[in-house]
N, C-alpha and C positions, 0 to 999 in steps of 0.2 A: 351352220349359222351360230354366231356368238350369242351366248345367253344374255338376256337383257334384265337388269335389276333396277327397278324404279326409274326406268327411262334411259339408263346408261348401260351400254354393253360392257361385258367383261374386257373386251379388247381395248375400249376407250379407257377403262379404269386402269388397266395394266400399263397403258402408254403414259398415264400421268404418274403412276407409281415410280417409274424410273427417274431417279434423281430427286424426287420430292421428299423433303426432310420433315414436313409436317405430318399431320395425322389425317388419313382418309377414312371417313366414316360413312358406312352404307346402311340401307335398311336391313334390319336383322342384326346389325352389330351391337355389342354392348355399349350403352350410352347414346344410341342413336336418338331415342325419344327426347332425352334431355338436350342433345346437341341441336335438334331441329327447332326447339322452342325459341320464340322471340319475346320481346318485352310485352307486346300487345297480345293479351290472352284471347282476343277475338280472332287472331290469325292462326289457322291450323293447317299447315302445308307439309307435304312430304317430299323433300328433294330426293333425287336419285343418288346424290352423293354430296357430302359436305367436305370440302377441302380446307382443313384448318391449317392455315399457313403459319410458318414461323420466320419467314424471310421474304424479302422482295423477290428473290428468285422463285420461290414457291408461287407467288402471285403471278409472275410472268408465265410460268408453266400452266397455271390454271386458266389464265386469259387466253393463251395460245390454244389450249385444248378446246375451250368454248368456241372461239372464233373459227377454228379450222373444221369443226364438226357441226356448226350451226346449232349449238346447244343454247337453250334458255339458261341464263345464269343470273344470280343475284350477288351483290357485294354486301357483306355484313361486317359492321364495326361494333357498335353498341347495341344494334338490333332495335332501335327505337322508332323506326319508320312506322308512322300511324297506318298507312295503307298496306303495310306488309311487304315493302320492297326489299327487305333484308333476307327474304327467302322466296322459294318458288316450289311448285309441284313438279316432280320428275326430273328437273334439270339439276344444275350444279350451283351450290352455294360456295362462294369464295369468302371464307370466314377468316377475318383478321384478328380474332380474339386471342390467338397465340402470339401476337406481336406486341409485346408490352414494354419494350425498352424505353427508358426515360433518362435523359442526361441533362442535368441542370448546371449552368455555368453562372455562378453568382457574380463573377467579375464583370461579365458582359450583360448580365441580367437577361439571359436567353435560356430557352429550353428546347431540346429536340426530343420528339416523342413519336413512337411508331403508331400506325393506324389502328391498332386494336386497343389502345389505351382509353380508359373512361375518365370522366371528369373527377371522380373521387380519387382515382389514382394519381392524376396529374396535380390536383390541388394538394394532396398529401406531400408529394415530392417537392413542389415549389414552396409551399408554406414552411417546410423544414428550413428554408433559407430566408423566410420573411418576405417572399415574393409571390406574385399571383398575376394571372391574366383573366379576363372575363371568361367565365365558364357557364355551363348550362344550369338550369334550375333543379335538375335531378342528378344525383351523383353517378348513377349507373348509365347515363347517356354517354355515347361514344363521342370522342373529340372530332372524328371525321365528319359525320353527318352534320353536327352543329356548326363546325367551322366552314364547310363548303356551302352550307345553306344560308349562313349569315353570322349567327352567334350572338343572340341576345341573352343577357344575364344580369345579375344584381350589380355588376360593376360598370355596365356599359355607359352610363351617363357621364362618368368620370374618365374611364379608360378606353372607351370605344368598344365596338363589337369585337368578338373573337377574331373574325376575319380581318378586321382593321389592324390587328396585332400580329398577323401572320407575316413572317419575313421571307420564308421560302417553303417549297414543298417538293417532295419526290413523287412523281406520278408515273404509273404504268399505263401506257397508251393502248389503244385498240390493236395496234400492229405489234405489240409486245415490247416496244422500246421503253426504256426507263429514262425519263428526262427530269431536269431541274426546272422548276417554275419559280421565278422571282422577278424583282423589279428590273434586273439587268440580264435576264435570260428567259426566253419564251414568255415575254411580257404579256402577250395576249392571253395565253393560257393562265398566267397568274391572275390577271384581271377576272377571267371567267370562273375560276374555281372559288372565288370569294363572293359567293352569292348564287352561282349557277348550279350548285349541287353536284351530284355525281355524274353529270352528263359527259364528261370529257376523259375520264379514266379512273383508275383506282389510286387514291392518294395513300401511299404507304408510309410517308414520313412528313412531319410538320415541325417547323421551327418558329417559335413565338417570341416576341418581345415581352419581357416580364416587367413588373412594376413593384415598387416597395409597398408592402401591406403587412406590416409586422404586428401591430397591436390588435386587440379585439375591436370589432365593429359594434356600434349601437344598432341593434336590429330586433325585429319582432313584428307583432301585429296588434291592431285594435279591431274589435268585432262589435258591430252595431246591429240592432234589431232590424229585420226586414221592413218594418213599418216606418223606419227612419230613412228609407231608401231615396226618396225624391229629394229631401233636404240634404242628405249626405252627398249625393252625386253632384248637386248644384254647388255645394260647398267645395267638394273635391276639385272640380274643374278650375275654380278660381285659385284655390290653395296650391295646387300642383304647379301652377305657373310661377309661384313665388319661390319655389325650392331651388337651392343651389345644385350644381352638378354632382356634389358629393352625395346627394340623396337620390335614390331610385325607389320608386313605389310601384306596387301592383295592387289593383283593386280586384277583389274576388267576391262573387255571390255564390254561396255554398251553404251546406248544413254544417253546423259546428261539429268538428270531429271529436272523437273520444280520446283526446290527448290529456296528459296529466294536468296541464295548466287550465283546462276548460272546466268550469263549474259543472257538476253532474246534472243539474237541472237545466242547463243550456244545451247539453249534447243533443244533436239531432235537430236543433232549431235553425231555420234558415235565417241568413242575415248577410250583411256586407262587411267584408274585412278589408282593411288597408294594410298591406305588408310594406314595411319600411326598412331599408338597409342604408346606413349612414357611414361613409368612409372618413369624414372629417373629424375634428376634435369633438369630443362628446358634449361639451358644454354648448358649442355652436349648434350641434345637431339637436340637442334638447330644445333650444329656442325655436329652431325651424319647425320641429314637429309638434310643438306645444298646442297649436291650434287644432290639430287632428286629435290629440289626446283629450282636449277640452270639449270637443264636439260630442254631443251625446245626450245623456250619459251612455257609455258603451256597455254591452253585456259582459265583456271581459277584455283584458289586454294582457299582453306578454311582450314587454320591450326591455331588453337588458343588453349589457356588453357580452359579446360572444365571439369566439374565434371564427375566422372566415370559413374553416372547414365545417363548423357547426351551422353557420348561415347556409352553406350550400346543401345541408341535409334537411332544411326546414320542410321541403315538399316531399321528401322521400316516403314518409309514412302514408301519404295520401295517394301515391302513385307507384306501388310496389310492382316488381316483375309479375306478369300474369294478369295485370289489370286489363279488363275488356273495355276498350275505349275507341271513340271516334270523335273527330273534331273538325270544325270549319273555322276560318279566321278571315279578318280583313283589317284594314288600317284606316285611320282618320286623322284629321287635323284638330279636332276638338269635339265637344259634346254640347250640342244645342239642346234647348228644352224639348224639342220634338224627338231628338235622338235619345234623350234620357227617358222619355215616355215609352219609346219602343223597347228600350232595355228593360224597364220595369214590367211591361206587358209580358215579355218573354220570360223574364225571371219568375213571374207568377205562374207560368205554365210548367216550370221545371218540377219534375216529380221528386218527392223526398228521397234522399239517398246520396249517391256520390257524384252526381252531375254537378258541373260548376261552370261559371263564366269567369275568365280572367282578363283584366284590362291592363296591359303592360304599358308603362310610361316610357316613351322614347325621349328624343331630344338630347340636349347637352352635347357631349362629344360625338354622338352618333350623327347629329345634324350638322356639325361643323365641317366635316369633310365635303368636298364637292359631290354633287349627285352622281357624276360619272366616274368617281374615284375607283369604284369596284362595281361588280354586277349587282350588288344589293340594291333593291329598288324602293326602299321605304325611308330614305333619309329625311325627307321633308315631312314625314308623318310625325305626329306628336304622341300617338297611341297605337297599339295593336291589340285587337280583341281576339280572344279564343273562346269558342263555345264548345265545351267539352262534355260529350255524352259518355257516361260510364254506367255499366250494368253488371249484375252478377247472374241473374236468371236469364236464360236465353229468351224467355217469353217477353222480357222487357226490352230486348234489343231494338226492334223495329220502332217502337215508340220513342226510345231515347235518341236514336239517329234522326228520326223525323223532327224531334224538338230542336236538335242542333242545326239541321238544314233550314228549318223554318226561321230560326233566329238569324242565321246568316242571310237568308233572302230578304227578310224584313229590315235588316240593317244596311243593305246595299245602298239605299238612297242617301244614307248619311256617311257612306264610306268614301275613302279616297282611292283605294285599290281593292282588287278582288280577293286576294289571299296571299299569305306568306307561304312559300314552297315547303318550309319545314313544319307548318302547322295546318295540314290538310289531310283529311281521312280518305280522300279519293285521288286517283291518278287523273288529273284534269285533262280535258282535251286541249289540243294545241292552241285553239283560239283563246281559251281562258288563261293558259300559261303566258301567251303573248300579251294579253291584257294586263297581267300581273306585273310584267317587266316594263311595259310601255314599248311603243314602236321602235324607238332609237336603240334602247338596250337590247331588245329582243333581236333586232337585225344584227347587232354586233355579236350576240351570243350564237346566232345561227351561223355566222361566218366562222367563228371559232370552232363550233361543232363540226362544220364541213371540213375544216383543216385537220382536226385531231381525231375525229370519229365520223368519217363520211358515210360509213355504212350503218350508223346508229346502233353499234354493238351495245353501248351502254344506254339501255332504254327502259329499265325498270326504275323509274324516277318520274319527277315532274318533267316530262320529256321536252327537250328543245330539238326541233326537227332541223336537220342540216339544210342549209340554204343551197 
């Protein structure tokens, strides 16, 4: 009988080694413990093997091995899956982090990037040419999960979602075929991967439309005392409606972090922050955001011209790799007085520390595309909320998660949808996933799943069951 290591036999491992150009990492190998780590420090799994791919051919070999041998497997890009879908116990991790090629074409304003690229890497390459596409809020997020999940970011109200700027993709299917998905080829698959997540295959290559973004952006935040919460949220809901598409905002409730620009006496104090990123002329932006700067007085503010790559790093210090986190989310069309009171009640229950609530402003270019343009299901929403539980001591875990879940449950009466597939700490049951997409989109996604992955090989995700 072949020896079994971490759930994979020696024979299986040897069969993958033949022709595999990447690195195969097994339990006991040097670097295994580092290789198995994912961004969410609350996830501690031990795969039987990590196949660190360097090419599409490597990915095909790994998918074929998993399919032919009934292996549990996970696909890892940036490893930011909150429920831990970037890894698994005993099975196989198909790790794309060795696939880092980026090719920017300034003449056509396009970029082709492999599936292991992170947003910090893509932003650096495109900004070298004064170009950009909507990216994630944390630089070490992978481009794959963000794009296939939807792609909300600081530029979305002007430039659209990341997935709205996807021109084509290279996809490894469940049967091992490599196909092109675009508006003129495998159109149904192209529709599904823009919002349907990793349900249909491994996306090994992305081509995006880029946009000019050469100069510094006016960006930063203003932080208000928690006691101002009710007045501030009522002000914000009216003020946000007046903002041009050049400006995207995020409201956060959090404890003031120990950053250099935060007064020492304010560090650790809870309050409401409004983060503003302005793409237009600075003088126009200054006039548009003046009302928010005048509301208050704030406990502190930090708004200044900064390069886009610096804007993209604003949230990095608060969410470093190893953060132990869980979150729930939903979306809405506005904030009634009753909704605001529910927010305030749940913010008051948040324990001092790193937990936070983020209210992302949508609209603008996101809402202008037809609802059925892609699989993304939140175009008509004006906001998306995320209730983020973060802890350091394991003794705090259950209470932090319970706070997030209670927040989510109590906000449901005010919500338009149940959750965003990229912003959920659980693998939700089929009924909840179906509700998130709505009956028409979910039926269409089920048909696409049945065509490209009828056996539901790709199931470590917010799973869409084949019809």
